[in-house]
N, C-alpha and C positions, 0 to 999 in steps of 0.2 A: 506420465509420460517422462522420460527423462535424458538430458543431454548437457554433454559434454564440450566446453571451452565453447559460449555463446558465439554466433558465427557475425559477434558487430567487431566491429573497430580495437584493435590493441589497443596496452596499458596504453595511458598516456607518460609524461615528463612526472605525474605524480608518481611513479614509482619511487624517483630519487630519493624517495625524503619521505617521510616518516609517516602514517596520521595518527593521532593520539587523542584524537577529538572533532568529531565530524557532527552536522544536522542530520535529522532525516524530517521529513513531508509525508503525511496522509493524508489520502484528497480521494473520495468519494466522483470522481469525476461526471457523473451521472448523464455518458453516455455522449459528453461535450451541449449539454442543455440546461437550459437556465427551470430553476424549479420547476415551473407549468409548466414543458416543453415549448417556451413561447419562442421563444431564439436558439438559432443555435450560436455560443456564443468559446468554441473552444482554443482560435482565436484567443481572443483575452484572454483563456484562461491559462494558455501556454505562456503568457506573458505572464499575469499573476506566479504560477510555480518557479518560473524565473530570477521574479525577484525574491525567491526568497535564497536564492545563494543554496540552499543544499545541496548535501552531497550523495546522499541516495534518498527518492521518491518513492515511495505506495499507493498505488493509485486500486483503485476499484472501479469498478462499472465501463473499463474499457470496450472503444469495438474492434475486434481485432477488421473486420471486414463487412461491409452493404453493399448488399447493391442498387435503392435504390437513393436512398440516401445523396449520392453525387446526384441525383436528375434534377432533387429540389433542393440544395442549399451551396447556391457557387459558388463558399468559401470549404466546402470541401475534402479534405487534405485529400489528396491520390494513392498515398502509404496510410499505413493499419494507426490509426489513434496516436499509440502509445509511441513509436517511432516519430509524427507529426513531434509530440511534445518535446522529448526525448531531442532533437532536432540536432547541433550541433556544442552540446552546453554538456548530456547524458553517455559518453559514447557508448554506455553496456545499458539493454533489458533488453530483459527481458518478459514473456509474456506466458497465460494462461487459460487457454480456452476453458471458460466453464458452460456461457448459453450458448447452444448452437439450433439455429433460426428457419426454414428455409431464404432469410435474406441477409442474415450474413453470424456475426460470431460477436459471446462479449466474455472479458470474465477481470482477471485480474492479475495486473503489469506494476512491473517494479526497474526506475533510474535509476542508473548506477553512472559515478567516476571510477568509481573502481570497478577492477579486475571482474565478475563475477564467470566462476571456472567451469558452475555446472549449474543446474536448474531441475527439477520438476513441476509437477503439479498436480497435488491431490484432490479426484471427487472426491468432494462428501456433499453429494443432492440427494437425496431421502425418495425412492420411487416414487415420481406421479409428483410434483412440489417444485419451487422454484432451486435451478441448477446455481450450483457455491463451489471455489473449490481452498484450495490452499498453493497459495507459489513459494518455494522452496527455496532461496538460492541463496548459493555459497560463494560470499565474498573475500578477494581476496585482500587484504589493504597492504598498503605499499609501501614501501623499507622493509621492512621485517617482515612480509608474508605471510602474516595474519591471516589468521580464517575469522571468517564473523559471522554467525549466521541469519538470514533476517527472512521470515517468513508474512509476508502477505494476505491476509486473513478477508473474509463476506461471509456470515454468517447466517444464518433465516430469520424468517421474520415469527414462527415459532417456537414457541418456550422449548417445548419435548425437541423442539426437530435442533437450537442452536445447544442444549446438551446433552444429544447423541453427538453435535459437530465438534462441540469441544474435546467428547471423551477422542476425537477419532485427533483431533491435534493435540492432544497430549498424548498419544499411542505417537504420533508422528514425534515431537518431544522428546521420550525417553529416549529414541533412536539416536539423538544426537551423541556430541561428545559433552565428557559432564563439562567440561573442564570450558569450551569456547563459550566463551563470548555469543548473546543472541538477542535480538530487536524480533519483537514478534510485533502487528502496528497492523490495523483497518480496520471496515465498518464491522464493532460485533454485534448492532441493532441491539443490543443489550441493555433498553431501557432497564430491568429492574433487577439492577448488581447481583446480575451472578457471578459474573468468569468471576473477578475473582476470586472467591473465595475457591471455589476451580480450580485455580490455574497455580498458587501462593505455594502448591507443594512440589512443583515440578521447580520452585526458587525464580519464578517472574515473577517483578514491581514492575506495578505500573507510573507511568511517568508523573500526573497529573495526583495518583494518590502518594509517593510519594515525596509530592514535594509543596501540597497540598490539604493531604485528607479523603478527595473525591474525585472522580474520575470529572473530564472538563464533560461539558455542558457542549451540541454540537451540531445540533440538531432541534425544529429547520434554523438556513444557511444565518434567514435575517433575522432569527432573536430563537436563538438558541435556549433550548429548554429540556430536551431530552440526553442525555450521556450514554451515545453509541459506537460514539469514537474513542477507541485505544492505543495505544502503545506501552508497552513491554517490554523490561530487560528483560535481559539479567547476564553479569559478571562484568556491570559497564553501568554506571557513574550519569545521575542522568543533571541537567544545568536550562535553567529557562525554561520549563514545556511553556507553548504558546496555542491558545486559538486563536483560527486567524481570522475573526466572524467582521471585522468594520470592516468598509468598499475594499475594495473594487469586489473583495472576497465574498461580500453578501448577498454581492445578483451575482453570481459565478455557478451553481450550482444547489443543493437542499443539502447538505451538511457543511457547516466547518471546520474546513482544513484541520488540525491539527501539527504543531514543530514541537520539537526538541532538540537540545544537544548532549552529543554521549559520548564521553569520555573512558577511553580503557582506564 
């Protein structure tokens, strides 16, 4: 599915100033629940996400709709979760619905302070298995109208599935302008550390590998051991990659979010 000119707010006064350096955050929201689904904490997660002051936020496992949860949780928002998280901070947002079931749906989303001029959601689900997708957004940076491509990723739990899904990601990347700045971020479920070698020929560099030699430990959030989440870039410099694994983040999802500053 392809969308031109997202239907939310027009570009803000940011258009007047060229953006050369901005912050990226990736968060697996766990559908707004704590790690073991004991408590619905989306309002607290929204405050934490705001505190990072990121310009572009990559979200995985975010609800678009759910018919039953509003009756169960009195703090369930009256709007889609990604719109609730965007609030007044990120005037632009895009949603890619991956999983659909009788009660509702969930998928990936992207929140942006920059204009989203178009977006597509690529279904990379494999028949009979968990629903997964690649949300591809084209952002127009303020000032010089430079376009930055952003792909929000959530890959499968099985190695064979991830390899096939990485093939689809590489096909998508091959179709993009070779000289365009690119950010690919999200939950790769890549605990065997195979993705870097697969993506390197496309010119992508992982932010934490560039700075620290290894991907970040991000799962489980309370004591991160596995390196599941990634932020890859092409034609961008990276600064200050961080794992957000202290309080309150350690209690807001099963994954610790990652952030990085990128520079043109």
